[in-house]
C-alpha positions in Angstrom: 21.5 -144.2 -37.3 23.6 -146.7 -35.4 20.9 -149.2 -36.0 21.3 -148.7 -39.8 25.0 -149.4 -39.4 26.2 -145.9 -40.4 29.6 -145.3 -39.1 30.5 -142.4 -36.8 33.1 -141.3 -39.4 30.3 -140.7 -41.9 28.1 -138.9 -39.3 31.0 -136.7 -38.3 31.3 -135.5 -41.9 27.6 -134.5 -42.2 27.9 -131.1 -40.4 30.7 -130.2 -42.8 28.6 -131.1 -45.8 25.7 -129.1 -44.4 27.9 -126.0 -43.8 29.4 -126.1 -47.3 26.0 -126.6 -49.0 24.6 -123.8 -47.0 27.3 -121.5 -48.3 26.7 -122.7 -51.9 22.9 -122.1 -51.4 23.6 -118.5 -50.1 25.8 -117.9 -53.2 22.9 -118.9 -55.5 24.4 -122.2 -56.7 21.5 -124.5 -57.7 23.3 -127.7 -58.7 26.7 -129.2 -58.0 28.5 -132.4 -59.0 30.3 -134.7 -56.6 33.5 -133.8 -58.4 33.0 -130.1 -57.9 32.0 -130.6 -54.3 35.1 -132.8 -53.8 37.4 -130.0 -55.0 35.7 -127.5 -52.7 35.8 -129.7 -49.6 39.0 -131.6 -50.2 37.2 -134.9 -49.9 37.3 -137.4 -52.7 34.2 -137.6 -54.9 34.1 -141.3 -54.2 33.9 -140.7 -50.5 31.1 -138.1 -51.0 29.1 -140.6 -53.0 29.6 -143.3 -50.5 28.6 -141.1 -47.6 25.4 -140.0 -49.4 24.5 -143.5 -50.5 24.1 -144.3 -46.8 21.0 -142.1 -46.9 19.7 -142.9 -50.3 22.1 -141.1 -52.6 20.3 -137.8 -53.3 21.9 -137.4 -56.7 21.4 -138.5 -60.3 24.3 -139.7 -62.4 25.3 -137.0 -64.9 23.0 -134.6 -63.3 24.7 -133.9 -59.9 23.0 -132.7 -56.7 20.3 -130.1 -56.2 22.1 -127.9 -53.6 19.0 -126.7 -51.8 17.4 -130.1 -51.6 20.6 -131.8 -50.4 21.1 -129.1 -47.8 17.5 -129.6 -46.5 17.8 -133.4 -46.5 21.1 -133.4 -44.6 19.6 -130.9 -42.2 16.7 -133.4 -41.5 19.2 -136.2 -41.0 21.0 -134.1 -38.5 17.7 -133.3 -36.7 17.9 -129.6 -37.6 14.3 -129.5 -38.8 13.3 -129.8 -35.1 13.8 -127.3 -32.3 16.0 -128.3 -29.4 15.9 -126.6 -26.0 19.2 -126.2 -24.1 20.4 -125.2 -20.7 24.0 -124.2 -20.0 25.4 -125.2 -16.6 28.4 -123.0 -15.8 28.0 -119.3 -16.6 31.6 -118.3 -16.6 33.5 -117.1 -19.6 32.9 -120.2 -21.8 29.3 -120.5 -20.8 28.6 -116.9 -21.6 30.5 -117.2 -24.9 28.3 -120.1 -25.9 25.1 -118.3 -24.8 26.1 -115.3 -27.0 26.7 -117.4 -30.1 23.8 -116.5 -32.3 24.3 -119.3 -34.8 22.9 -121.9 -32.4 19.4 -120.4 -32.7 19.7 -120.4 -36.5 20.2 -124.1 -36.4 17.2 -124.6 -34.0 19.2 -124.9 -30.7 17.4 -122.5 -28.4 19.2 -121.7 -25.1 16.4 -121.5 -22.5 18.4 -121.2 -19.2 21.7 -120.5 -17.6 22.8 -121.9 -14.2 25.8 -121.5 -11.9 26.8 -122.0 -8.2 28.4 -118.5 -8.1 25.9 -116.3 -6.3 27.6 -113.2 -7.8 26.2 -114.3 -11.2 22.6 -114.8 -10.1 20.2 -112.6 -12.1 22.9 -111.5 -14.4 21.4 -111.4 -17.9 23.1 -112.8 -21.0 21.0 -112.0 -24.1 18.0 -111.6 -21.9 18.5 -114.9 -20.1 19.1 -114.7 -16.3 21.6 -116.9 -14.5 19.8 -119.0 -12.0 21.0 -121.2 -9.0 21.7 -124.9 -9.5 18.8 -125.8 -7.2 16.3 -124.5 -9.8 17.4 -126.9 -12.6 15.1 -129.8 -11.8 11.9 -127.8 -12.1 13.2 -125.8 -15.0 14.0 -128.9 -17.1 10.5 -130.2 -16.7 8.7 -126.9 -17.2 10.7 -125.9 -20.4 11.0 -129.3 -22.2 14.8 -129.2 -22.0 16.5 -132.1 -24.0 20.1 -131.0 -24.1 22.4 -129.8 -21.2 25.7 -128.0 -21.9 28.3 -128.5 -19.2 31.0 -125.8 -18.9 32.0 -126.6 -15.3 35.1 -127.9 -13.6 35.7 -131.7 -14.0 35.5 -132.1 -10.2 31.8 -131.4 -10.2 30.9 -132.5 -13.8 30.3 -136.2 -12.9 27.9 -135.5 -10.1 26.0 -132.8 -12.1 25.7 -135.2 -15.0 24.2 -137.9 -12.7 21.6 -135.3 -11.5 20.8 -134.3 -15.1 20.1 -137.9 -16.0 17.7 -138.2 -13.0 15.9 -135.0 -14.2 15.3 -136.5 -17.6 18.0 -134.9 -19.7 18.7 -137.2 -22.7 21.8 -135.5 -24.2 24.8 -133.7 -22.7 27.3 -131.5 -24.6 30.3 -131.8 -22.3 33.1 -129.2 -22.2 34.3 -130.4 -18.8 37.7 -132.1 -19.0 36.4 -135.5 -17.9 34.7 -138.3 -19.8 31.2 -139.0 -18.5 29.7 -142.5 -18.0 26.0 -142.3 -18.4 23.2 -144.9 -18.7 22.3 -146.3 -22.0 19.9 -144.0 -23.8 21.6 -140.8 -22.7 23.9 -139.3 -25.3 27.1 -137.5 -24.5 29.3 -135.5 -26.9 32.6 -134.7 -25.2 34.5 -131.6 -26.3 38.0 -131.5 -25.0 39.5 -128.2 -26.2 43.0 -129.0 -25.0 43.0 -132.3 -27.0 42.3 -130.3 -30.2 45.0 -127.8 -29.4 47.5 -130.7 -28.7 46.6 -132.3 -32.0 47.4 -129.0 -33.7 50.7 -128.8 -31.8 51.6 -132.3 -32.9 50.9 -131.5 -36.6 52.8 -128.2 -36.3 55.7 -130.0 -34.8 55.7 -132.6 -37.6 55.5 -129.8 -40.2 58.4 -127.9 -38.7 60.6 -131.1 -38.4 59.8 -131.8 -42.1 60.9 -128.4 -43.1 64.3 -128.8 -41.5 
């Protein structure tokens, strides 16, 4: 998508479009205009049309969008028509919570393995998946066609683990460790800093409260 010059801002809005369209489809809505979708999502109709035009438009003037078709097409753009195999590295509270989140599988993200350095967790089962030692990752990645690794480990070990994952052939990392990872070109990283999001919320709350005074 980067080769086509599509901005990350547009790409970041696609999951939200996909989620709203899925809800509309479940409600039995067959067709929707950009204006109605705008009111629902609090995004301007012009922005919606501009975003969709990056991928061919999908709609017809005066006719609107076919909800199911648009839902499926955005799903394809997001790669959700394919199955992705994941491993979670770090089987503590956050790792276990992610492993228990059923919605991943509905989107084609299949959690195949859990790993940790804590020997007390070995062979513990989370939704039928046993926690394994870190030494088993290399062979597991090859044998199970793993393309995404999820890091829920301390930042002190995240950099070293990421380097190992790249050596093992992992092409994408979903990083919850509080450190930005530098990886070779061709390896994708999505950093999720939970505290950053909370601080952003704190800032907006503070601004709101100051405005009320």
